[in-house]
mmJSON file of the N, C-alpha and C atoms, coordinates in Angstrom:
{"data_MODEL":{"atom_site":{
"group_PDB":["ATOM","ATOM","ATOM","ATOM","ATOM","ATOM","ATOM","ATOM","ATOM","ATOM","ATOM","ATOM","ATOM","ATOM","ATOM","ATOM","ATOM","ATOM","ATOM","ATOM","ATOM","ATOM","ATOM","ATOM","ATOM","ATOM","ATOM","ATOM","ATOM","ATOM","ATOM","ATOM","ATOM","ATOM","ATOM","ATOM","ATOM","ATOM","ATOM","ATOM","ATOM","ATOM","ATOM","ATOM","ATOM","ATOM","ATOM","ATOM","ATOM","ATOM","ATOM","ATOM","ATOM","ATOM","ATOM","ATOM","ATOM","ATOM","ATOM","ATOM","ATOM","ATOM","ATOM","ATOM","ATOM","ATOM","ATOM","ATOM","ATOM","ATOM","ATOM","ATOM","ATOM","ATOM","ATOM","ATOM","ATOM","ATOM","ATOM","ATOM","ATOM","ATOM","ATOM","ATOM","ATOM","ATOM","ATOM","ATOM","ATOM","ATOM","ATOM","ATOM","ATOM","ATOM","ATOM","ATOM","ATOM","ATOM","ATOM","ATOM","ATOM","ATOM","ATOM","ATOM","ATOM","ATOM","ATOM","ATOM","ATOM","ATOM","ATOM","ATOM","ATOM","ATOM","ATOM","ATOM","ATOM","ATOM","ATOM","ATOM","ATOM","ATOM","ATOM","ATOM","ATOM","ATOM","ATOM","ATOM","ATOM","ATOM","ATOM","ATOM","ATOM","ATOM","ATOM","ATOM","ATOM","ATOM","ATOM","ATOM","ATOM","ATOM","ATOM","ATOM","ATOM","ATOM","ATOM","ATOM","ATOM","ATOM","ATOM","ATOM","ATOM","ATOM","ATOM","ATOM","ATOM","ATOM","ATOM","ATOM","ATOM","ATOM","ATOM","ATOM","ATOM","ATOM","ATOM","ATOM","ATOM","ATOM","ATOM","ATOM","ATOM","ATOM","ATOM","ATOM","ATOM","ATOM","ATOM","ATOM","ATOM","ATOM","ATOM","ATOM","ATOM","ATOM","ATOM","ATOM","ATOM","ATOM","ATOM","ATOM","ATOM","ATOM","ATOM","ATOM","ATOM","ATOM","ATOM","ATOM","ATOM","ATOM","ATOM","ATOM","ATOM","ATOM","ATOM","ATOM","ATOM","ATOM","ATOM","ATOM","ATOM","ATOM","ATOM","ATOM","ATOM","ATOM","ATOM","ATOM","ATOM","ATOM","ATOM","ATOM","ATOM","ATOM","ATOM","ATOM","ATOM","ATOM","ATOM","ATOM","ATOM","ATOM"],
"id":[1,2,3,4,5,6,7,8,9,10,11,12,13,14,15,16,17,18,19,20,21,22,23,24,25,26,27,28,29,30,31,32,33,34,35,36,37,38,39,40,41,42,43,44,45,46,47,48,49,50,51,52,53,54,55,56,57,58,59,60,61,62,63,64,65,66,67,68,69,70,71,72,73,74,75,76,77,78,79,80,81,82,83,84,85,86,87,88,89,90,91,92,93,94,95,96,97,98,99,100,101,102,103,104,105,106,107,108,109,110,111,112,113,114,115,116,117,118,119,120,121,122,123,124,125,126,127,128,129,130,131,132,133,134,135,136,137,138,139,140,141,142,143,144,145,146,147,148,149,150,151,152,153,154,155,156,157,158,159,160,161,162,163,164,165,166,167,168,169,170,171,172,173,174,175,176,177,178,179,180,181,182,183,184,185,186,187,188,189,190,191,192,193,194,195,196,197,198,199,200,201,202,203,204,205,206,207,208,209,210,211,212,213,214,215,216,217,218,219,220,221,222,223,224,225,226,227,228,229,230,231,232,233,234],
"type_symbol":["N","C","C","N","C","C","N","C","C","N","C","C","N","C","C","N","C","C","N","C","C","N","C","C","N","C","C","N","C","C","N","C","C","N","C","C","N","C","C","N","C","C","N","C","C","N","C","C","N","C","C","N","C","C","N","C","C","N","C","C","N","C","C","N","C","C","N","C","C","N","C","C","N","C","C","N","C","C","N","C","C","N","C","C","N","C","C","N","C","C","N","C","C","N","C","C","N","C","C","N","C","C","N","C","C","N","C","C","N","C","C","N","C","C","N","C","C","N","C","C","N","C","C","N","C","C","N","C","C","N","C","C","N","C","C","N","C","C","N","C","C","N","C","C","N","C","C","N","C","C","N","C","C","N","C","C","N","C","C","N","C","C","N","C","C","N","C","C","N","C","C","N","C","C","N","C","C","N","C","C","N","C","C","N","C","C","N","C","C","N","C","C","N","C","C","N","C","C","N","C","C","N","C","C","N","C","C","N","C","C","N","C","C","N","C","C","N","C","C","N","C","C","N","C","C","N","C","C","N","C","C","N","C","C"],
"label_atom_id":["N","CA","C","N","CA","C","N","CA","C","N","CA","C","N","CA","C","N","CA","C","N","CA","C","N","CA","C","N","CA","C","N","CA","C","N","CA","C","N","CA","C","N","CA","C","N","CA","C","N","CA","C","N","CA","C","N","CA","C","N","CA","C","N","CA","C","N","CA","C","N","CA","C","N","CA","C","N","CA","C","N","CA","C","N","CA","C","N","CA","C","N","CA","C","N","CA","C","N","CA","C","N","CA","C","N","CA","C","N","CA","C","N","CA","C","N","CA","C","N","CA","C","N","CA","C","N","CA","C","N","CA","C","N","CA","C","N","CA","C","N","CA","C","N","CA","C","N","CA","C","N","CA","C","N","CA","C","N","CA","C","N","CA","C","N","CA","C","N","CA","C","N","CA","C","N","CA","C","N","CA","C","N","CA","C","N","CA","C","N","CA","C","N","CA","C","N","CA","C","N","CA","C","N","CA","C","N","CA","C","N","CA","C","N","CA","C","N","CA","C","N","CA","C","N","CA","C","N","CA","C","N","CA","C","N","CA","C","N","CA","C","N","CA","C","N","CA","C","N","CA","C","N","CA","C","N","CA","C","N","CA","C","N","CA","C","N","CA","C","N","CA","C"],
"label_alt_id":[null,null,null,null,null,null,null,null,null,null,null,null,null,null,null,null,null,null,null,null,null,null,null,null,null,null,null,null,null,null,null,null,null,null,null,null,null,null,null,null,null,null,null,null,null,null,null,null,null,null,null,null,null,null,null,null,null,null,null,null,null,null,null,null,null,null,null,null,null,null,null,null,null,null,null,null,null,null,null,null,null,null,null,null,null,null,null,null,null,null,null,null,null,null,null,null,null,null,null,null,null,null,null,null,null,null,null,null,null,null,null,null,null,null,null,null,null,null,null,null,null,null,null,null,null,null,null,null,null,null,null,null,null,null,null,null,null,null,null,null,null,null,null,null,null,null,null,null,null,null,null,null,null,null,null,null,null,null,null,null,null,null,null,null,null,null,null,null,null,null,null,null,null,null,null,null,null,null,null,null,null,null,null,null,null,null,null,null,null,null,null,null,null,null,null,null,null,null,null,null,null,null,null,null,null,null,null,null,null,null,null,null,null,null,null,null,null,null,null,null,null,null,null,null,null,null,null,null,null,null,null,null,null,null],
"label_comp_id":["MET","MET","MET","ALA","ALA","ALA","ARG","ARG","ARG","MET","MET","MET","PHE","PHE","PHE","ARG","ARG","ARG","VAL","VAL","VAL","LEU","LEU","LEU","GLY","GLY","GLY","PHE","PHE","PHE","PHE","PHE","PHE","THR","THR","THR","LEU","LEU","LEU","VAL","VAL","VAL","ILE","ILE","ILE","GLY","GLY","GLY","LEU","LEU","LEU","MET","MET","MET","ALA","ALA","ALA","PHE","PHE","PHE","ALA","ALA","ALA","GLY","GLY","GLY","ASP","ASP","ASP","LEU","LEU","LEU","ILE","ILE","ILE","GLU","GLU","GLU","MET","MET","MET","ALA","ALA","ALA","LEU","LEU","LEU","LEU","LEU","LEU","PHE","PHE","PHE","PHE","PHE","PHE","LEU","LEU","LEU","GLN","GLN","GLN","THR","THR","THR","ALA","ALA","ALA","PHE","PHE","PHE","PHE","PHE","PHE","VAL","VAL","VAL","VAL","VAL","VAL","PHE","PHE","PHE","GLY","GLY","GLY","TYR","TYR","TYR","LEU","LEU","LEU","LYS","LYS","LYS","PHE","PHE","PHE","THR","THR","THR","GLU","GLU","GLU","ARG","ARG","ARG","THR","THR","THR","TYR","TYR","TYR","ILE","ILE","ILE","LEU","LEU","LEU","LEU","LEU","LEU","PHE","PHE","PHE","TRP","TRP","TRP","GLY","GLY","GLY","TYR","TYR","TYR","MET","MET","MET","ILE","ILE","ILE","VAL","VAL","VAL","ALA","ALA","ALA","PHE","PHE","PHE","THR","THR","THR","GLY","GLY","GLY","PHE","PHE","PHE","SER","SER","SER","TYR","TYR","TYR","TRP","TRP","TRP","THR","THR","THR","ILE","ILE","ILE","PHE","PHE","PHE","GLN","GLN","GLN","MET","MET","MET","GLY","GLY","GLY","MET","MET","MET","PRO","PRO","PRO","LEU","LEU","LEU"],
"label_asym_id":["A","A","A","A","A","A","A","A","A","A","A","A","A","A","A","A","A","A","A","A","A","A","A","A","A","A","A","A","A","A","A","A","A","A","A","A","A","A","A","A","A","A","A","A","A","A","A","A","A","A","A","A","A","A","A","A","A","A","A","A","A","A","A","A","A","A","A","A","A","A","A","A","A","A","A","A","A","A","A","A","A","A","A","A","A","A","A","A","A","A","A","A","A","A","A","A","A","A","A","A","A","A","A","A","A","A","A","A","A","A","A","A","A","A","A","A","A","A","A","A","A","A","A","A","A","A","A","A","A","A","A","A","A","A","A","A","A","A","A","A","A","A","A","A","A","A","A","A","A","A","A","A","A","A","A","A","A","A","A","A","A","A","A","A","A","A","A","A","A","A","A","A","A","A","A","A","A","A","A","A","A","A","A","A","A","A","A","A","A","A","A","A","A","A","A","A","A","A","A","A","A","A","A","A","A","A","A","A","A","A","A","A","A","A","A","A","A","A","A","A","A","A","A","A","A","A","A","A","A","A","A","A","A","A"],
"label_entity_id":["1","1","1","1","1","1","1","1","1","1","1","1","1","1","1","1","1","1","1","1","1","1","1","1","1","1","1","1","1","1","1","1","1","1","1","1","1","1","1","1","1","1","1","1","1","1","1","1","1","1","1","1","1","1","1","1","1","1","1","1","1","1","1","1","1","1","1","1","1","1","1","1","1","1","1","1","1","1","1","1","1","1","1","1","1","1","1","1","1","1","1","1","1","1","1","1","1","1","1","1","1","1","1","1","1","1","1","1","1","1","1","1","1","1","1","1","1","1","1","1","1","1","1","1","1","1","1","1","1","1","1","1","1","1","1","1","1","1","1","1","1","1","1","1","1","1","1","1","1","1","1","1","1","1","1","1","1","1","1","1","1","1","1","1","1","1","1","1","1","1","1","1","1","1","1","1","1","1","1","1","1","1","1","1","1","1","1","1","1","1","1","1","1","1","1","1","1","1","1","1","1","1","1","1","1","1","1","1","1","1","1","1","1","1","1","1","1","1","1","1","1","1","1","1","1","1","1","1","1","1","1","1","1","1"],
"label_seq_id":[1,1,1,2,2,2,3,3,3,4,4,4,5,5,5,6,6,6,7,7,7,8,8,8,9,9,9,10,10,10,11,11,11,12,12,12,13,13,13,14,14,14,15,15,15,16,16,16,17,17,17,18,18,18,19,19,19,20,20,20,21,21,21,22,22,22,23,23,23,24,24,24,25,25,25,26,26,26,27,27,27,28,28,28,29,29,29,30,30,30,31,31,31,32,32,32,33,33,33,34,34,34,35,35,35,36,36,36,37,37,37,38,38,38,39,39,39,40,40,40,41,41,41,42,42,42,43,43,43,44,44,44,45,45,45,46,46,46,47,47,47,48,48,48,49,49,49,50,50,50,51,51,51,52,52,52,53,53,53,54,54,54,55,55,55,56,56,56,57,57,57,58,58,58,59,59,59,60,60,60,61,61,61,62,62,62,63,63,63,64,64,64,65,65,65,66,66,66,67,67,67,68,68,68,69,69,69,70,70,70,71,71,71,72,72,72,73,73,73,74,74,74,75,75,75,76,76,76,77,77,77,78,78,78],
"pdbx_PDB_ins_code":[null,null,null,null,null,null,null,null,null,null,null,null,null,null,null,null,null,null,null,null,null,null,null,null,null,null,null,null,null,null,null,null,null,null,null,null,null,null,null,null,null,null,null,null,null,null,null,null,null,null,null,null,null,null,null,null,null,null,null,null,null,null,null,null,null,null,null,null,null,null,null,null,null,null,null,null,null,null,null,null,null,null,null,null,null,null,null,null,null,null,null,null,null,null,null,null,null,null,null,null,null,null,null,null,null,null,null,null,null,null,null,null,null,null,null,null,null,null,null,null,null,null,null,null,null,null,null,null,null,null,null,null,null,null,null,null,null,null,null,null,null,null,null,null,null,null,null,null,null,null,null,null,null,null,null,null,null,null,null,null,null,null,null,null,null,null,null,null,null,null,null,null,null,null,null,null,null,null,null,null,null,null,null,null,null,null,null,null,null,null,null,null,null,null,null,null,null,null,null,null,null,null,null,null,null,null,null,null,null,null,null,null,null,null,null,null,null,null,null,null,null,null,null,null,null,null,null,null,null,null,null,null,null,null],
"Cartn_x":[192.809,193.371,194.866,195.549,196.987,197.261,196.363,196.544,196.497,195.705,195.631,196.961,197.704,199.007,199.98,199.856,200.694,200.292,198.999,198.542,199.076,199.026,199.61,201.1,201.78,203.193,203.433,202.574,202.702,202.538,201.504,201.27,202.357,202.871,203.967,205.233,205.419,206.551,206.423,205.23,205.007,205.269,204.763,204.983,206.468,207.147,208.582,209.367,209.002,209.688,209.452,208.224,207.955,208.727,208.83,209.6,211.077,211.579,212.978,213.243,212.315,212.459,212.413,211.724,211.632,212.707,213.751,214.878,214.456,213.407,212.999,213.506,214.8,215.455,214.929,214.773,214.297,212.895,212.028,210.663,210.667,211.512,211.599,212.06,213.063,213.549,212.478,211.724,210.632,209.588,209.237,208.233,208.781,210.077,210.662,210.663,210.908,210.856,209.43,208.446,207.056,206.698,207.219,206.974,207.485,208.699,209.274,208.415,207.978,207.143,205.812,205.161,203.866,203.985,205.008,205.163,205.485,206.359,206.683,205.445,204.695,203.47,202.443,202.432,201.486,201.704,202.928,203.233,203.337,202.993,203.187,202.008,200.906,199.759,199.211,199.016,198.394,196.892,196.216,194.76,194.241,192.978,192.409,192.423,192.193,192.228,193.618,194.653,196.017,196.324,195.868,196.09,195.386,194.188,193.462,194.176,194.652,195.393,196.7,197.39,198.609,198.305,197.215,196.866,196.49,195.721,195.368,196.612,197.537,198.791,199.572,199.617,200.3,199.64,198.309,197.61,197.834,197.843,198.08,199.48,200.479,201.853,201.988,201.406,201.528,200.855,199.645,198.946,199.557,200.055,200.737,202.013,202.788,204.014,203.729,202.708,202.354,201.895,201.069,200.58,201.715,202.616,203.768,204.599,204.883,205.74,205.092,203.797,203.159,202.962,202.783,202.545,203.843,204.765,205.94,207.175,207.313,208.502,208.284,207.103,206.841,206.413,205.878,205.409,204.03,203.322,201.97,201.989,201.291,201.258,200.453,200.885,200.199,199.192],
"Cartn_y":[199.961,198.88,198.732,199.837,199.768,198.988,199.102,198.381,196.877,196.422,194.982,194.445,195.253,194.8,194.685,195.568,195.438,194.205,193.878,192.66,191.425,191.437,190.328,190.203,191.334,191.311,190.672,190.973,190.364,188.844,188.385,186.942,186.215,186.825,186.177,186.162,187.172,187.167,186.018,185.821,184.732,183.378,183.2,181.939,181.753,182.833,182.748,182.379,182.944,182.599,181.144,180.648,179.243,178.33,178.708,177.906,177.916,179.08,179.183,178.313,178.3,177.471,175.984,175.634,174.243,173.843,174.649,174.384,174.308,175.024,175.135,176.483,176.565,177.837,178.481,177.702,178.269,178.844,178.107,178.593,179.851,179.865,181.036,182.259,182.1,183.235,183.742,182.828,183.221,184.052,183.618,184.354,185.662,185.721,186.997,187.996,187.523,188.395,188.917,188.045,188.478,189.482,189.274,190.208,191.595,191.653,192.95,193.653,192.928,193.536,194.03,193.218,193.607,194.833,194.875,196.02,197.284,197.173,198.347,198.829,197.913,198.303,198.897,198.443,198.955,200.411,200.895,202.281,203.214,202.764,203.585,204.484,204.39,205.287,205.234,204.033,203.868,204.055,204.136,204.159,202.744,202.653,201.344,200.445,201.02,200.233,199.653,200.444,199.963,198.819,198.95,197.869,196.592,196.71,195.527,194.89,195.696,195.16,194.5,195.094,194.483,193.133,193.072,191.817,190.749,191.122,190.154,189.667,190.572,190.164,189.203,189.493,188.602,187.228,187.191,185.909,185.093,185.741,185.028,184.427,185.211,184.704,183.579,183.749,182.746,181.43,181.499,180.268,179.601,180.395,179.809,179.1,179.752,179.129,177.889,177.945,176.782,175.626,175.926,174.868,174.261,175.098,174.587,173.67,174.115,173.321,171.987,172.0,170.764,169.786,170.28,169.383,168.91,169.842,169.479,169.168,169.751,169.494,168.339,168.238,167.169,165.885,166.015,164.844,164.427,163.774,163.334,161.822,161.374,159.923,159.223,158.062,157.286,156.33],
"Cartn_z":[129.739,128.956,129.213,129.454,129.717,130.999,131.953,133.212,132.995,132.021,131.748,131.233,130.478,130.014,131.184,132.185,133.373,134.182,134.198,134.873,134.144,132.815,132.047,132.33,132.463,132.813,134.168,135.135,136.456,136.383,135.672,135.605,134.825,133.756,133.041,133.893,134.742,135.669,136.663,137.204,138.159,137.489,136.277,135.556,135.265,134.876,134.618,135.872,137.004,138.253,138.64,138.442,138.742,137.802,136.526,135.581,135.948,136.377,136.785,138.017,138.955,140.15,139.796,138.73,138.298,137.303,137.152,136.242,134.776,134.395,133.0,132.481,132.237,131.963,130.677,129.601,128.339,128.483,129.159,129.377,130.241,131.269,132.146,131.36,130.511,129.716,128.753,128.167,127.273,128.022,129.213,129.975,130.536,130.863,131.292,130.139,128.933,127.753,127.543,127.677,127.557,128.645,129.839,130.938,130.58,130.041,129.678,128.637,127.604,126.571,127.148,127.971,128.522,129.418,130.25,131.152,130.365,129.364,128.538,127.797,127.191,126.486,127.444,128.698,129.667,130.027,129.852,130.207,129.003,127.798,126.606,126.244,126.934,126.714,125.287,124.78,123.472,123.592,122.452,122.469,122.736,123.097,123.396,122.164,121.005,119.767,119.527,119.791,119.61,120.56,121.815,122.776,122.347,121.814,121.353,120.166,119.237,118.094,118.526,119.492,120.024,120.663,121.413,122.065,121.048,120.02,118.97,118.241,117.962,117.325,118.207,119.503,120.435,120.452,120.491,120.535,119.265,118.117,116.856,116.835,117.228,117.254,118.279,119.469,120.519,120.119,119.594,119.229,118.002,117.063,115.917,116.36,117.21,117.721,118.536,119.394,120.205,119.329,118.327,117.434,116.629,116.121,115.37,116.253,117.466,118.35,118.703,119.034,119.458,118.302,117.084,115.958,115.332,115.035,114.262,115.097,116.259,117.07,118.05,118.641,119.586,118.878,117.698,116.977,117.427,116.537,116.862,117.113,118.141,118.403,117.31,116.985,115.933,116.5],
"occupancy":[1.0,1.0,1.0,1.0,1.0,1.0,1.0,1.0,1.0,1.0,1.0,1.0,1.0,1.0,1.0,1.0,1.0,1.0,1.0,1.0,1.0,1.0,1.0,1.0,1.0,1.0,1.0,1.0,1.0,1.0,1.0,1.0,1.0,1.0,1.0,1.0,1.0,1.0,1.0,1.0,1.0,1.0,1.0,1.0,1.0,1.0,1.0,1.0,1.0,1.0,1.0,1.0,1.0,1.0,1.0,1.0,1.0,1.0,1.0,1.0,1.0,1.0,1.0,1.0,1.0,1.0,1.0,1.0,1.0,1.0,1.0,1.0,1.0,1.0,1.0,1.0,1.0,1.0,1.0,1.0,1.0,1.0,1.0,1.0,1.0,1.0,1.0,1.0,1.0,1.0,1.0,1.0,1.0,1.0,1.0,1.0,1.0,1.0,1.0,1.0,1.0,1.0,1.0,1.0,1.0,1.0,1.0,1.0,1.0,1.0,1.0,1.0,1.0,1.0,1.0,1.0,1.0,1.0,1.0,1.0,1.0,1.0,1.0,1.0,1.0,1.0,1.0,1.0,1.0,1.0,1.0,1.0,1.0,1.0,1.0,1.0,1.0,1.0,1.0,1.0,1.0,1.0,1.0,1.0,1.0,1.0,1.0,1.0,1.0,1.0,1.0,1.0,1.0,1.0,1.0,1.0,1.0,1.0,1.0,1.0,1.0,1.0,1.0,1.0,1.0,1.0,1.0,1.0,1.0,1.0,1.0,1.0,1.0,1.0,1.0,1.0,1.0,1.0,1.0,1.0,1.0,1.0,1.0,1.0,1.0,1.0,1.0,1.0,1.0,1.0,1.0,1.0,1.0,1.0,1.0,1.0,1.0,1.0,1.0,1.0,1.0,1.0,1.0,1.0,1.0,1.0,1.0,1.0,1.0,1.0,1.0,1.0,1.0,1.0,1.0,1.0,1.0,1.0,1.0,1.0,1.0,1.0,1.0,1.0,1.0,1.0,1.0,1.0,1.0,1.0,1.0,1.0,1.0,1.0],
"B_iso_or_equiv":[0.0,0.0,0.0,0.0,0.0,0.0,0.0,0.0,0.0,0.0,0.0,0.0,0.0,0.0,0.0,0.0,0.0,0.0,0.0,0.0,0.0,0.0,0.0,0.0,0.0,0.0,0.0,0.0,0.0,0.0,0.0,0.0,0.0,0.0,0.0,0.0,0.0,0.0,0.0,0.0,0.0,0.0,0.0,0.0,0.0,0.0,0.0,0.0,0.0,0.0,0.0,0.0,0.0,0.0,0.0,0.0,0.0,0.0,0.0,0.0,0.0,0.0,0.0,0.0,0.0,0.0,0.0,0.0,0.0,0.0,0.0,0.0,0.0,0.0,0.0,0.0,0.0,0.0,0.0,0.0,0.0,0.0,0.0,0.0,0.0,0.0,0.0,0.0,0.0,0.0,0.0,0.0,0.0,0.0,0.0,0.0,0.0,0.0,0.0,0.0,0.0,0.0,0.0,0.0,0.0,0.0,0.0,0.0,0.0,0.0,0.0,0.0,0.0,0.0,0.0,0.0,0.0,0.0,0.0,0.0,0.0,0.0,0.0,0.0,0.0,0.0,0.0,0.0,0.0,0.0,0.0,0.0,0.0,0.0,0.0,0.0,0.0,0.0,0.0,0.0,0.0,0.0,0.0,0.0,0.0,0.0,0.0,0.0,0.0,0.0,0.0,0.0,0.0,0.0,0.0,0.0,0.0,0.0,0.0,0.0,0.0,0.0,0.0,0.0,0.0,0.0,0.0,0.0,0.0,0.0,0.0,0.0,0.0,0.0,0.0,0.0,0.0,0.0,0.0,0.0,0.0,0.0,0.0,0.0,0.0,0.0,0.0,0.0,0.0,0.0,0.0,0.0,0.0,0.0,0.0,0.0,0.0,0.0,0.0,0.0,0.0,0.0,0.0,0.0,0.0,0.0,0.0,0.0,0.0,0.0,0.0,0.0,0.0,0.0,0.0,0.0,0.0,0.0,0.0,0.0,0.0,0.0,0.0,0.0,0.0,0.0,0.0,0.0,0.0,0.0,0.0,0.0,0.0,0.0],
"pdbx_formal_charge":[null,null,null,null,null,null,null,null,null,null,null,null,null,null,null,null,null,null,null,null,null,null,null,null,null,null,null,null,null,null,null,null,null,null,null,null,null,null,null,null,null,null,null,null,null,null,null,null,null,null,null,null,null,null,null,null,null,null,null,null,null,null,null,null,null,null,null,null,null,null,null,null,null,null,null,null,null,null,null,null,null,null,null,null,null,null,null,null,null,null,null,null,null,null,null,null,null,null,null,null,null,null,null,null,null,null,null,null,null,null,null,null,null,null,null,null,null,null,null,null,null,null,null,null,null,null,null,null,null,null,null,null,null,null,null,null,null,null,null,null,null,null,null,null,null,null,null,null,null,null,null,null,null,null,null,null,null,null,null,null,null,null,null,null,null,null,null,null,null,null,null,null,null,null,null,null,null,null,null,null,null,null,null,null,null,null,null,null,null,null,null,null,null,null,null,null,null,null,null,null,null,null,null,null,null,null,null,null,null,null,null,null,null,null,null,null,null,null,null,null,null,null,null,null,null,null,null,null,null,null,null,null,null,null],
"auth_seq_id":[1,1,1,2,2,2,3,3,3,4,4,4,5,5,5,6,6,6,7,7,7,8,8,8,9,9,9,10,10,10,11,11,11,12,12,12,13,13,13,14,14,14,15,15,15,16,16,16,17,17,17,18,18,18,19,19,19,20,20,20,21,21,21,22,22,22,23,23,23,24,24,24,25,25,25,26,26,26,27,27,27,28,28,28,29,29,29,30,30,30,31,31,31,32,32,32,33,33,33,34,34,34,35,35,35,36,36,36,37,37,37,38,38,38,39,39,39,40,40,40,41,41,41,42,42,42,43,43,43,44,44,44,45,45,45,46,46,46,47,47,47,48,48,48,49,49,49,50,50,50,51,51,51,52,52,52,53,53,53,54,54,54,55,55,55,56,56,56,57,57,57,58,58,58,59,59,59,60,60,60,61,61,61,62,62,62,63,63,63,64,64,64,65,65,65,66,66,66,67,67,67,68,68,68,69,69,69,70,70,70,71,71,71,72,72,72,73,73,73,74,74,74,75,75,75,76,76,76,77,77,77,78,78,78],
"auth_comp_id":["MET","MET","MET","ALA","ALA","ALA","ARG","ARG","ARG","MET","MET","MET","PHE","PHE","PHE","ARG","ARG","ARG","VAL","VAL","VAL","LEU","LEU","LEU","GLY","GLY","GLY","PHE","PHE","PHE","PHE","PHE","PHE","THR","THR","THR","LEU","LEU","LEU","VAL","VAL","VAL","ILE","ILE","ILE","GLY","GLY","GLY","LEU","LEU","LEU","MET","MET","MET","ALA","ALA","ALA","PHE","PHE","PHE","ALA","ALA","ALA","GLY","GLY","GLY","ASP","ASP","ASP","LEU","LEU","LEU","ILE","ILE","ILE","GLU","GLU","GLU","MET","MET","MET","ALA","ALA","ALA","LEU","LEU","LEU","LEU","LEU","LEU","PHE","PHE","PHE","PHE","PHE","PHE","LEU","LEU","LEU","GLN","GLN","GLN","THR","THR","THR","ALA","ALA","ALA","PHE","PHE","PHE","PHE","PHE","PHE","VAL","VAL","VAL","VAL","VAL","VAL","PHE","PHE","PHE","GLY","GLY","GLY","TYR","TYR","TYR","LEU","LEU","LEU","LYS","LYS","LYS","PHE","PHE","PHE","THR","THR","THR","GLU","GLU","GLU","ARG","ARG","ARG","THR","THR","THR","TYR","TYR","TYR","ILE","ILE","ILE","LEU","LEU","LEU","LEU","LEU","LEU","PHE","PHE","PHE","TRP","TRP","TRP","GLY","GLY","GLY","TYR","TYR","TYR","MET","MET","MET","ILE","ILE","ILE","VAL","VAL","VAL","ALA","ALA","ALA","PHE","PHE","PHE","THR","THR","THR","GLY","GLY","GLY","PHE","PHE","PHE","SER","SER","SER","TYR","TYR","TYR","TRP","TRP","TRP","THR","THR","THR","ILE","ILE","ILE","PHE","PHE","PHE","GLN","GLN","GLN","MET","MET","MET","GLY","GLY","GLY","MET","MET","MET","PRO","PRO","PRO","LEU","LEU","LEU"],
"auth_asym_id":["A","A","A","A","A","A","A","A","A","A","A","A","A","A","A","A","A","A","A","A","A","A","A","A","A","A","A","A","A","A","A","A","A","A","A","A","A","A","A","A","A","A","A","A","A","A","A","A","A","A","A","A","A","A","A","A","A","A","A","A","A","A","A","A","A","A","A","A","A","A","A","A","A","A","A","A","A","A","A","A","A","A","A","A","A","A","A","A","A","A","A","A","A","A","A","A","A","A","A","A","A","A","A","A","A","A","A","A","A","A","A","A","A","A","A","A","A","A","A","A","A","A","A","A","A","A","A","A","A","A","A","A","A","A","A","A","A","A","A","A","A","A","A","A","A","A","A","A","A","A","A","A","A","A","A","A","A","A","A","A","A","A","A","A","A","A","A","A","A","A","A","A","A","A","A","A","A","A","A","A","A","A","A","A","A","A","A","A","A","A","A","A","A","A","A","A","A","A","A","A","A","A","A","A","A","A","A","A","A","A","A","A","A","A","A","A","A","A","A","A","A","A","A","A","A","A","A","A","A","A","A","A","A","A"],
"auth_atom_id":["N","CA","C","N","CA","C","N","CA","C","N","CA","C","N","CA","C","N","CA","C","N","CA","C","N","CA","C","N","CA","C","N","CA","C","N","CA","C","N","CA","C","N","CA","C","N","CA","C","N","CA","C","N","CA","C","N","CA","C","N","CA","C","N","CA","C","N","CA","C","N","CA","C","N","CA","C","N","CA","C","N","CA","C","N","CA","C","N","CA","C","N","CA","C","N","CA","C","N","CA","C","N","CA","C","N","CA","C","N","CA","C","N","CA","C","N","CA","C","N","CA","C","N","CA","C","N","CA","C","N","CA","C","N","CA","C","N","CA","C","N","CA","C","N","CA","C","N","CA","C","N","CA","C","N","CA","C","N","CA","C","N","CA","C","N","CA","C","N","CA","C","N","CA","C","N","CA","C","N","CA","C","N","CA","C","N","CA","C","N","CA","C","N","CA","C","N","CA","C","N","CA","C","N","CA","C","N","CA","C","N","CA","C","N","CA","C","N","CA","C","N","CA","C","N","CA","C","N","CA","C","N","CA","C","N","CA","C","N","CA","C","N","CA","C","N","CA","C","N","CA","C","N","CA","C","N","CA","C","N","CA","C","N","CA","C","N","CA","C","N","CA","C"],
"pdbx_PDB_model_num":[1,1,1,1,1,1,1,1,1,1,1,1,1,1,1,1,1,1,1,1,1,1,1,1,1,1,1,1,1,1,1,1,1,1,1,1,1,1,1,1,1,1,1,1,1,1,1,1,1,1,1,1,1,1,1,1,1,1,1,1,1,1,1,1,1,1,1,1,1,1,1,1,1,1,1,1,1,1,1,1,1,1,1,1,1,1,1,1,1,1,1,1,1,1,1,1,1,1,1,1,1,1,1,1,1,1,1,1,1,1,1,1,1,1,1,1,1,1,1,1,1,1,1,1,1,1,1,1,1,1,1,1,1,1,1,1,1,1,1,1,1,1,1,1,1,1,1,1,1,1,1,1,1,1,1,1,1,1,1,1,1,1,1,1,1,1,1,1,1,1,1,1,1,1,1,1,1,1,1,1,1,1,1,1,1,1,1,1,1,1,1,1,1,1,1,1,1,1,1,1,1,1,1,1,1,1,1,1,1,1,1,1,1,1,1,1,1,1,1,1,1,1,1,1,1,1,1,1,1,1,1,1,1,1]
}}}
């Protein structure tokens, strides 16, 4: 399970680099921050249950933030 967090770190790094190349600096910084967290968590030797709980917590925060941004910050078309 720890290896999956390192894989997530790799993919968030790739997305961050593509965002940086596309001049999306805020998005790139967000993904670089996620990369750091995933790689650090990947090397901490937690139990499998802890890794699953960390991932569920990450998904809840990510989807809540995405939903908030798309509904309240971007506005809904009428």
